[in-house]
N, C-alpha and C positions, 0 to 999 in steps of 0.2 A: 038615446044618445051613445055615441062611441065612448071607449077609454079614453082616448086623445081629446074630445071635447070636452070630458069632465074635467080632465087634469087642467086645459085651460081656462075653463070657467074658475075651477076653485085657484089657481093662480091669480087670476085678476082679483077675484075677492080677498085672497090676500095679502095683494099688492096694496089695497085701499088700507088696509091696516098700518098706522105708524109704529113700526117697532123698532125705530133708530135706538142704538143703546152707544152711549148712556142717556135716556136713561132704563130702556128697554119696552115699557110697557107690553109685553109678550100676553098678558094674561087673557084678552079678548082672540087673537088669535088661535090659542092652547083651547081656548072654549069652544071654537069653532070646528078645531080638529076633533075635539074630544068627542063632541055629538054627533060629527059623523061617524067615527068609528065604532062610538056605542051602538049607534043604529046598524050598524051592521053586524053585531055580536061581540064585539070586542069590548072585554072588562078593562078599566083604566083607571089609574092613579096618579097623581100628582106628588112630586116632591118640590118643595119651592127653595129655590134661590134667595130668594128675598120676598118680601110681602110684594103680592101684587106680581111674582114674577116666577111662575110655576114652571116646572119640566114637567111633560107628559110620559108616561108610560103605559103602553097600549097592547095587551095581548088577548091572541085568541088560541083556544088548544086546538089539537087534533085528535085522530082515536088512536094514537098509539101515547099513552103518557110517556113513555120512555124515550120519544123522539124530541131530540132539540129542534126548536124553532129556527127559522129565518129571521134573520133580524134586518132592521131597515133604521137608519138614524139620520137628523139632519135637522138644523136650528132655525127660528124664525125670528131671531133679531137682524139688526141689519147695521151698516155704518152709517155715522153721517152724510149729508149730501154734497158736504165741500162749498167751497166759496165760489165756485164759477157757477155760472147760469145754466139751468137747464133748459134744453129745449123742446122736452116732453115733460110733461108734469110726474112728478115721480111717485103719486101715489094714486093714479087712475088708470093704468093698465093700457094705456093708448097703442096701437098698432100701427104699422107701416110695412106694408108688405108681409112676410114672414117673420117681423120683429116685434117682439111684444117689450116694449119699455117699463121701467120703474126702476126704486131700487130695491133690491132683493130678487130681481127678476131671475138673474143668473145664479146670484151667492144669497139663499138660494131656495128661493120660495116656488120657484118652479119644479125643483126636484122634490120639496116636500109633497106638493099637490101630487105629483105623480104616484110617489109611495104611498101616499092615503087611496087615491083612487083605485090603486092595483091593490091594496090589500082589503078594501072592501069587494073588489070582485072575489079574489079569491075565498072570501069569507064565505060566498054563498054557494061554493062547493062542499055540501056535508058530506062528502066522502073521503077529504083530505086526511093524509096520513099523522101529519107532522103540522104544527100550528106556524105564527106569526107572530112576531113582537117588534113594536115599534117603540123609540125612544126619540120623541121631540125635544128640543132643548131651548132653554134660554141663556143668555149670554154668552154664546161661543165668542163673540167676535171681541170680547175681553178677558183671553186668556181661558176659554173653554171653560169658564167659569160654571155652567150648568151642568155639564158632564161630570165635572170634577163633582159637584155636590153630590149628583144621583150616585155616583157612586161609594160617597161614603156613607149614605145610608142603607143598613143593613136589610135584604129582602128586596128591595126595590128592583132588580134584576131578574130575570128568569133564567132558564138555560137556551142559548141560543148555538146552533153549528156550524155557522157563516153570517157574515154581515155585511151589509151592503152599505155604504157612506154616501148620500146624493149631494155631495159638492161637485161643484162645476168643473167638468171635464170633457163638454161637448160628446156624451157616452162615448168615451175612449175609457177603456177599463184602466186604471190605476193602481197600484199595487201598495202605495205607502208614502212617507213622508217624513223627514227629518223632525225632530222637536222645535219647542222654542223655549229659550231661556233668559229672561230678563235680569239683568244684576245692575246694582248701583255700587259705585268704585268711589269711596270719599276719601280727599285727601287734608290734612291740615298744615297750616305753618305757623307763620307768627308777623304779624300786621307792622308796618312801619310808614313813616313817610315816603312817597315816591321820590323824593329829593335824595334819600339816604339808603336805596334798597338794599344795601349790604346790611343794613341794620335789621332786617325781617328775612322772613321765609318764604318762599315765596309759592301757595298753595298753586296755582295755575300752572305755573312750569312743571311742578311734580306730574300734575294730571297731564299736560300735553306729551312729558316723555313718556309717561305710560300709554298715552293713547298711540302713539308711535310705535313703541313695542308692541302691544297688543295685536297693531295692523299687519302686523307680520306672523303672530304666535299660529302653528301650526298642530297644537295638541299632541305633539311628539308623534305626527305622522297618521294619527287613526284615520281609517277609511272603512267605509261600509261597501260591500260587492255590489249593493244595488243603490244607496243612496248617495255614494262618493264621500266626500270629506265633510267635516264639519266646518261651517263658517263664525265667523266673528266680526260685529259691525259696532266700531265706536259711533252711537247715535247722537250724542249730546257730551258736551262740555260746558259747565255752568261754573260761574266763580266769579270772585271779585265783586266789590260794592260801589265801588268810585274809580276813578282813574287817578289819582294823586296817592293813592295808599297802595301798599303792598296787599296783596290780597291772602288771608289765612284760612280759606276754606276755598274747595274746587271739589266738583262731583263729575265723574262720567257716568253715562248710560251705555249702556252695554247690551245687544241682541247677538246671542247665540244659538245656533240651528244643529243641535246634537245628533248624533246618530247612535242606533242600539248598539249597547255596550257602555255609553257614557250616562253618567248620572248627574243631577245638579249638584249633588254633594261632593262628589268626584271634580266638577269643574271649579267649583267655589274653593276647594283645597287646593288646587291648581293653582288659582289666580293667586289666592293668599300666599302661597309659596313665591310665586313669580312677582308679586307686589306688597312684600312684606311690610312696607310702611302707610299702607292703604288700610280701610274697612270695607270689608266688600260684603255685598247684602244682596241676598235674594229677592226680587220682586214678585215674580211668578214664573210657573214651567209648566209646558205640556210634553208630552212625552215622544220619541219618537214611534214610527209605527213601518214596519213589512211584514209581509207575506210572499215568501217565496214562488214563484212561478212553480207552475206544475199542481197535483193533485186532481181528483176529477172535478170537484166543483169549481175551482177558477177557470181549469180546461172548458167546463160547459159554458159560463160567463163570457168567455172569449168567442166560443163558437155561437152562442145565440146572439150576441150584441153584432159580431159581424154580418150574421144573417139578416138582421134588420135593419142596422146603418148601414151595409154596403161597404164596410172599410173595416180593417185588421190591421194592428198596429201593435208591436212589443212591448211588452210592459215595462212602465217607468213610472216614476213618483210624481206626484203633484209639489207645486214649490212650497205649498202653503201647509200651516198643520192644522188638524180637524179633530173633532170629539172622540174619535176612534183612538187616538192615543192615550185615554182614561178609558172608555170602554172595552177595546179589544182586552188590555189585559184582564179588565174585571170581570169577563166573561168566560177566563180561560185561554185565549190566544185563539180563538177560531180564526179561520181564512177570512179577511177581510179584503174588499175591491172599494176603490173611491169611483164612482159613477154616477154621475149626474148630467142631467141636458143642458145645463148652463155653460157658458164660454169662459174660459178660466180666465182669459184674458180682460174679460167685462168685470171682473170682481171689482168693486170698490170704485169704477168710474162713475165721472159725471155722465147722463143720459144711457145708464146701464141697459143692456137689453139681451132676452135670449129668443133663441129661434122656438117659433111657434110648433114648426116641425120636428123638432127634437124633442120637445116637451110631449108630443103624443108621442114619439117613438119610446121614449122613458116611460110612460105608461103602460105601452104594449110590452116594452123588455122586462120592467119589474113584475109586472103580472105573468108572463111567460117563466121568468126566474123563479117567482113565488111557488107557481102550479109546476115546475118540474120538481123542486123541492119537497112540496107538500103533500104529493102523490103517492 
């Protein structure tokens, strides 16, 4: 069986596993992947995000103990199906022409299948100089929680000289992403009867004024040469218990997409200065990622990708965050590329699909990149 056919078969197998997060239920998928990698000679270990929710780290060494490995990473959890009815069973791996349907087909079980199949193929090369390390995570869809947990455990990661993230890019190399910071901003006031609003202190009005103020906030003009400017979105405004009372509590929920050079601590300090009457609380964060174009390895990725897909594009970021926001710094900052067979625009959609041809090409490309690195 060809690498492409193996990758498609494994994608279908993974699609049959319901790993909707929450609650996750990633254990069976991780066990399947661990078994396949162990059979090929990989040493594996797990780091639990929570009971029954393991992250998998698998590595195989090369002949040169000093040579850093090539890293691959992806996540096995998927988002909920949504309220809209599906035309295809989201857990059956149905096909129609070149399209493979199912929740997670693009984001990102097709990518995981391709990298595992490629890693098994390279493991058969007994003359390899360097090794391979895979980090397959749980909980990525809820703030990259699995990767965050892995990097917190000393000794869980090995040495990696470059990292491939199999998130959906249509097999177009991407060099990074903005981060994600979720913040809750709470306002308090004083309740009163609605017929006498002047007797109260309306917290909803405070929150509404703050929402308008934040909508124009530009972080002092901060910008990044590859990722552009950070963004801020006020996604929620909650407050009030009934119509005939002045509300004494209101909350804003904010999504910020930071660029390198910004930190959650710094942004919290900015918001507290901007909104001195509010209580500002960090809910979760994932760091931004950027690898500057250039360097031999990223040039090789661009060259080999173009040779296999027939297309070449200039390096740009992906719109979403990835586990590499945590993993790349933990590895010491190796060049990192986001490169997966899924279609970016299919992520989280009803009737999500991935191109069968792209999964086949991904398996071939990952094996090609790993072979070039390891020999």
